[in-house]
C-alpha positions as MATLAB code, in Angstrom:
seq = 'MSPTETTIAGAASLNGTRFLIDILQSDGVQLGSIPVAPDLDPALESARFAAVRRGYSPNDVAGFPVRVVPIWDETRQEPFVGALQVEITLPDMQSIVGTIPIGYFHGIAQDASAQLVERGVLAAGEVFVYRVRAFPSDIERTAGPSNAEDTEFDEIITPVRTQQRAVPDLDRDALALGPQSIRDALVLLPQQATSEILERSRLSPEREIGGFLLGYVHRAAGGCDVFVRVTEQVPARHAQSHPSKLVLTPDTWRDVQKVIALRGKGELLLGYWHLHPWFCRPCPTESRERCAFRLPFYSREDRELHAACFPRAWSLGLLVSDHGTESPSVTLYGWRDGVIVERGFHVQANDEDANASCGEPQRAVAVAGARHATLPRQPGQIRRRENGGRTTHGS';
ca = [
      75.357  121.370  125.295;
      76.294  118.124  127.048;
      78.349  115.450  125.239;
      76.374  113.446  122.711;
      75.799  109.899  123.921;
      74.828  106.714  122.138;
      73.742  103.887  124.433;
      73.335  100.318  123.243;
      72.010   97.360  125.233;
      72.239   94.109  123.331;
      70.553   94.670  119.961;
      68.123   97.318  121.223;
      67.372  100.448  119.225;
      69.398  103.551  120.035;
      69.349  107.278  119.714;
      72.098  107.651  117.144;
      74.594  110.440  116.893;
      74.556  112.382  113.622;
      78.028  112.669  112.107;
      79.267  115.039  109.421;
      82.630  114.905  107.708;
      84.015  118.226  106.496;
      86.365  117.800  103.548;
      88.955  120.522  103.009;
      91.786  121.205  100.617;
      95.272  120.987  102.072;
      95.284  124.802  102.381;
      92.194  124.697  104.612;
      89.552  125.711  102.073;
      86.389  123.715  102.794;
      85.006  121.793   99.829;
      81.907  120.297  101.375;
      80.262  118.530  104.324;
      79.021  114.974  103.919;
      76.657  113.239  106.396;
      77.964  109.792  107.274;
      76.783  106.819  109.346;
      79.871  105.162  110.838;
      79.629  101.497  111.769;
      80.050  101.494  115.549;
      79.935   97.709  115.856;
      83.755   97.268  116.001;
      83.918   99.809  118.849;
      81.159   97.999  120.741;
      82.818   94.640  120.132;
      86.092   96.036  121.479;
      84.402   97.204  124.681;
      82.672   93.878  125.214;
      85.894   91.947  124.635;
      87.533   94.088  127.337;
      84.830   92.810  129.702;
      85.510   89.223  128.608;
      89.165   89.761  129.506;
      87.997   90.783  132.981;
      86.452   87.349  133.465;
      82.903   87.773  132.177;
      81.305   85.252  129.828;
      81.344   86.242  126.114;
      77.647   85.473  125.920;
      76.789   87.542  129.011;
      78.606   90.684  127.875;
      76.405   90.859  124.764;
      73.710   92.362  127.003;
      75.899   94.818  128.904;
      75.028   98.451  128.067;
      77.673  100.293  126.060;
      77.850  104.077  125.753;
      79.619  105.903  122.926;
      80.566  109.512  123.652;
      82.446  111.866  121.312;
      85.556  113.399  122.850;
      85.713  116.939  121.552;
      88.784  118.181  119.745;
      91.001  120.066  122.213;
      91.594  122.944  119.806;
      88.301  123.356  117.956;
      86.071  122.080  120.743;
      82.457  120.955  120.278;
      81.095  119.831  117.811;
      84.476  118.785  116.330;
      85.406  115.228  117.279;
      88.905  114.348  118.461;
      88.138  110.722  119.337;
      85.317  108.482  120.554;
      85.027  107.200  124.100;
      83.415  103.789  124.526;
      82.253  102.790  127.993;
      80.752   99.447  128.989;
      78.931   99.146  132.306;
      79.540   95.926  134.255;
      76.989   94.223  136.559;
      78.744   95.653  139.645;
      78.180   99.125  138.120;
      81.878   99.599  137.468;
      82.861  100.639  133.942;
      85.530   99.858  131.395;
      86.414  102.869  129.272;
      88.263  102.774  125.964;
      89.217  105.415  123.413;
      88.661  105.044  119.671;
      91.108  107.244  117.704;
      89.937  109.698  115.068;
      91.572  107.410  112.475;
      88.424  105.298  112.878;
      86.878  107.703  110.349;
      89.682  107.525  107.770;
      88.059  105.044  105.399;
      84.687  106.723  105.875;
      86.206  110.045  104.825;
      87.688  108.436  101.723;
      84.280  107.047  100.773;
      82.623  110.414  101.413;
      85.158  112.193   99.203;
      83.906  110.176   96.214;
      80.789  112.350   96.174;
      82.925  115.461   95.731;
      84.947  113.780   92.998;
      81.717  113.021   91.129;
      80.696  116.663   91.392;
      84.061  117.816   90.076;
      84.846  119.662   93.297;
      87.734  117.327   94.199;
      90.116  115.712   91.732;
      90.620  111.957   91.828;
      93.842  111.241   93.696;
      93.969  114.718   95.232;
      95.148  114.874   98.847;
      92.606  116.364  101.251;
      92.132  116.797  104.981;
      88.967  116.106  106.928;
      87.285  116.997  110.197;
      84.516  115.104  111.959;
      81.572  116.785  113.650;
      78.946  115.126  115.874;
      75.420  116.240  116.808;
      72.489  114.756  118.731;
      69.915  113.033  116.578;
      66.285  112.088  117.107;
      66.583  109.354  114.505;
      66.639  105.851  115.938;
      68.349  102.927  114.330;
      68.763   99.325  115.329;
      72.179   97.797  115.754;
      72.079   95.446  112.791;
      73.838   92.135  112.232;
      77.280   91.924  110.738;
      77.640   92.288  106.972;
      79.363   88.930  107.113;
      75.986   87.196  106.876;
      75.922   88.194  103.215;
      78.873   85.874  102.624;
      77.213   82.797  104.177;
      79.852   82.942  106.881;
      77.871   81.665  109.865;
      80.779   80.654  112.098;
      81.854   84.185  112.878;
      78.644   84.854  114.781;
      78.655   81.519  116.646;
      78.538   82.081  120.442;
      82.009   81.746  121.929;
      82.656   79.338  124.774;
      86.016   80.044  126.354;
      87.774   76.871  127.478;
      90.231   76.957  130.372;
      93.804   76.217  129.371;
      97.218   76.870  130.842;
      99.299   79.489  129.064;
     102.518   77.857  127.805;
     105.952   78.981  128.926;
     106.476   81.694  126.337;
     110.166   82.157  127.109;
     110.850   78.460  126.584;
     108.313   77.349  123.972;
     107.456   80.380  121.843;
     109.015   83.201  119.866;
     107.533   86.696  120.154;
     107.089   88.477  116.815;
     105.635   91.824  115.795;
     104.807   94.793  118.033;
     103.702   93.488  121.426;
     101.112   95.404  123.476;
      99.431   94.616  126.789;
      96.245   95.981  125.238;
      96.145   92.946  122.935;
      95.193   89.426  123.960;
      97.977   86.878  123.562;
      97.918   85.038  120.197;
      99.647   81.675  119.731;
     100.362   80.419  116.226;
     101.784   76.880  115.933;
     105.079   76.433  114.125;
     103.487   73.721  112.010;
     100.716   75.936  110.629;
     103.225   78.715  109.952;
     105.403   76.325  107.980;
     102.453   75.074  105.948;
     101.436   78.624  105.053;
     104.961   79.480  103.962;
     105.319   76.318  101.893;
     102.029   76.927  100.092;
     103.096   80.497   99.435;
     106.421   79.341   98.018;
     104.585   77.229   95.469;
     102.610   80.224   94.173;
     105.151   82.980   93.457;
     103.006   85.006   91.060;
      99.430   84.567   92.241;
      97.542   85.450   95.385;
      96.569   82.544   97.586;
      95.171   82.254  101.069;
      93.387   80.232  103.656;
      91.726   80.258  107.051;
      92.901   80.047  110.654;
      91.050   77.708  113.028;
      91.391   77.532  116.780;
      90.040   78.628  120.130;
      89.623   81.542  122.488;
      90.846   80.199  125.849;
      90.450   81.471  129.368;
      93.855   81.361  131.050;
      93.781   78.704  133.763;
      93.787   80.302  137.186;
      93.103   83.784  135.803;
      90.571   86.063  134.116;
      92.292   87.017  130.864;
      91.841   85.154  127.610;
      94.226   84.205  124.836;
      93.775   83.111  121.226;
      95.264   79.809  120.108;
      95.430   78.879  116.430;
      95.415   75.117  115.896;
      95.261   74.722  112.117;
      95.325   76.527  108.796;
      92.918   75.443  106.054;
      93.670   76.345  102.404;
      90.993   78.396  100.650;
      89.767   75.771   98.242;
      87.523   76.628   95.274;
      88.991   80.143   95.289;
      89.915   81.889   92.042;
      93.544   82.952   92.204;
      94.882   85.856   90.128;
      98.122   87.893   90.095;
      96.545   90.759   92.061;
      93.428   89.347   93.641;
      91.894   86.257   95.146;
      88.166   85.571   94.747;
      86.623   83.542   97.561;
      83.534   81.918   96.107;
      80.509   80.694   98.081;
      81.986   77.202   97.708;
      85.137   78.441   99.484;
      83.162   79.502  102.543;
      81.052   76.352  102.525;
      84.188   74.231  102.316;
      85.818   75.699  105.418;
      82.557   75.366  107.352;
      82.457   71.720  106.314;
      86.071   71.214  107.421;
      85.291   72.658  110.859;
      82.284   70.356  111.211;
      84.226   67.272  110.075;
      87.062   67.991  112.496;
      84.459   67.968  115.266;
      86.616   69.833  117.773;
      84.451   72.858  118.350;
      87.024   75.132  116.734;
      86.237   78.699  115.786;
      87.011   80.354  112.485;
      89.515   82.791  114.003;
      90.566   84.572  110.837;
      92.336   84.197  107.540;
      95.768   84.382  105.973;
      96.822   85.578  102.573;
      99.903   86.098  100.525;
     101.067   89.194   98.679;
     103.327   88.157   95.795;
     106.345   90.230   94.873;
     104.562   93.142   93.200;
     107.873   94.801   92.312;
     108.985   91.864   90.193;
     108.333   93.629   86.814;
     109.733   96.992   88.014;
     113.189   98.251   86.992;
     115.730   97.565   89.715;
     116.421  101.257   90.294;
     112.750  102.026   91.011;
     112.078   99.218   93.463;
     113.443  101.091   96.473;
     110.948  103.875   95.855;
     107.976  101.569   95.259;
     105.245  101.717   97.889;
     104.629   97.986   97.447;
     108.106   96.997   98.613;
     106.928   96.953  102.258;
     104.165   94.860  103.851;
     100.780   96.563  103.654;
      97.243   95.697  104.651;
      95.286   97.284  101.852;
      91.917   98.924  102.097;
      90.345   95.844  100.519;
      92.118   93.670  103.115;
      90.588   95.768  105.877;
      87.148   95.682  104.303;
      87.264   91.895  104.166;
      88.543   91.695  107.731;
      85.785   94.019  108.968;
      82.996   92.267  107.032;
      83.930   88.640  107.612;
      86.013   88.726  110.791;
      84.472   91.416  113.008;
      85.074   89.815  116.397;
      87.627   91.487  118.657;
      89.776   88.349  118.595;
      89.651   87.922  114.794;
      92.999   87.724  113.000;
      94.468   88.476  109.586;
      97.890   86.990  108.804;
      99.777   88.526  105.887;
     102.735   86.910  104.111;
     104.642   89.359  101.894;
     107.195   88.358   99.276;
     109.989   90.880   98.774;
     112.012   89.011   96.190;
     114.454   87.868   98.868;
     115.098   84.527  100.501;
     112.819   85.352  103.411;
     109.290   86.789  103.159;
     107.803   88.770  106.011;
     104.897   87.635  108.143;
     102.699   90.288  109.736;
      99.638   89.801  111.929;
      96.700   92.215  112.024;
      93.851   92.360  114.503;
      91.371   94.635  116.232;
      92.391   97.164  118.874;
      89.911   99.752  120.140;
      87.699   99.105  117.134;
      90.494   99.695  114.596;
      92.439   97.089  112.598;
      96.138   97.416  113.465;
      99.371   95.492  113.160;
      99.848   93.481  116.330;
     102.191   91.018  117.966;
     101.937   87.242  118.203;
     103.926   84.222  119.362;
     104.983   81.261  117.232;
     104.701   78.197  119.452;
     107.243   75.460  118.834;
     105.240   72.531  120.162;
     101.466   72.398  120.430;
     100.595   68.781  121.150;
      96.945   69.311  120.220;
      97.575   70.786  116.779;
      97.066   68.328  113.930;
     100.087   66.978  112.123;
     100.402   68.338  108.615;
     101.184   66.422  105.471;
     104.872   65.686  105.357;
     107.585   66.849  107.709;
     107.095   70.433  108.959;
     109.702   72.902  107.758;
     111.644   74.878  110.311;
     110.762   78.580  110.259;
     113.538   80.976  111.198;
     112.484   84.379  112.508;
     114.607   87.493  112.936;
     114.366   88.481  116.587;
     113.384   92.060  117.184;
     112.325   92.651  113.579;
     109.196   94.719  113.030;
     107.935   92.029  110.667;
     108.722   88.386  111.248;
     111.004   86.965  108.549;
     110.557   83.325  107.643;
     111.649   80.939  104.846;
     110.987   82.196  101.291;
     107.404   82.647  100.057;
     104.957   84.796   97.874;
     101.173   85.334   97.256;
      98.246   87.549   98.311;
      94.538   87.919   99.104;
      91.888   90.608   99.281;
      88.160   90.880   99.421;
      85.170   92.824   98.367;
      81.517   91.822   98.219;
      80.768   90.944   94.615;
      77.653   89.052   93.640;
      77.889   86.486   96.423;
      81.669   86.261   96.080;
      84.285   87.772   98.272;
      87.023   89.413   96.256;
      90.368   90.295   97.714;
      92.429   92.414   95.327;
      95.217   94.966   95.243;
];
């Protein structure tokens, strides 16, 4: 049997691939097989963004055909999936090929396991392993719109117009932080916005807070590639802040849309930031070193929010984590090959176009070479989940 293929052109209907997830105990005993319908939109978005980075217009690539092909597991072979291959065909009939790792199915497998927990076949909290199988299907489905529409979050589906701009001298004017990869588009975060985020976090040591990142997707002057430039952070007003969650109400989303309109600069809603407070604060000192919350983490709820509300390949999630020390860590997350991963960024010292903040900006000091950027002391956190018109972000 030839490899199963799923071809998408714009929002046309497609012959979908039927996926099954086999759930097994750690000793290999199979507990059940659950049919699943993975959301392929992040993989398609990743492929199209790769074409944008080759010089094509973001609005043109929406119509380029994209093919999704399972890569069979090297050991078990067909129908067991080892990864997904995503191929986008360009107008000159050349192709860009990317690989989506099997980890793409991790959250789907966790959701599927809930059915076995309900049946009493799998215990809640029990560790299990899973395998993914793929088969041809005669069932057609239409590539639907992003779930983000349910949150009245119109900006994230606004057509992107890349503006030409020179890339700054990174060695002179910016500090590289986080794991850098040539597979990721350059991200510039202004020192001023970073300082504002840290100061707001410092003022909320025991409750989650957050906000939004505004800016542009630029085409590098004289080249094809694009880069992402944050110009401002906007606090999440009208949000309900709690020790372990932040609820973004419909008024929160309407407020940031209004801010973008009032600024009148054609900025995009690039992503969001949130603060994780020091969760180990009430723990005995001797147990803190063993606590899973002592390190920065992008929780499942964080990823669900990111996927639902910020699905574009250039969308960002900035996490500030308080560790009970003088310096919190700052970690950036974004899309790579359809999967949300930790990624690198650059803090730009001087961006003449970024708005001045209230008061004198604080100086942020980063530890060079650190896995997570370390900046002046802060705390806080965010998370999200669809909940009756509200977006809830919780631990």
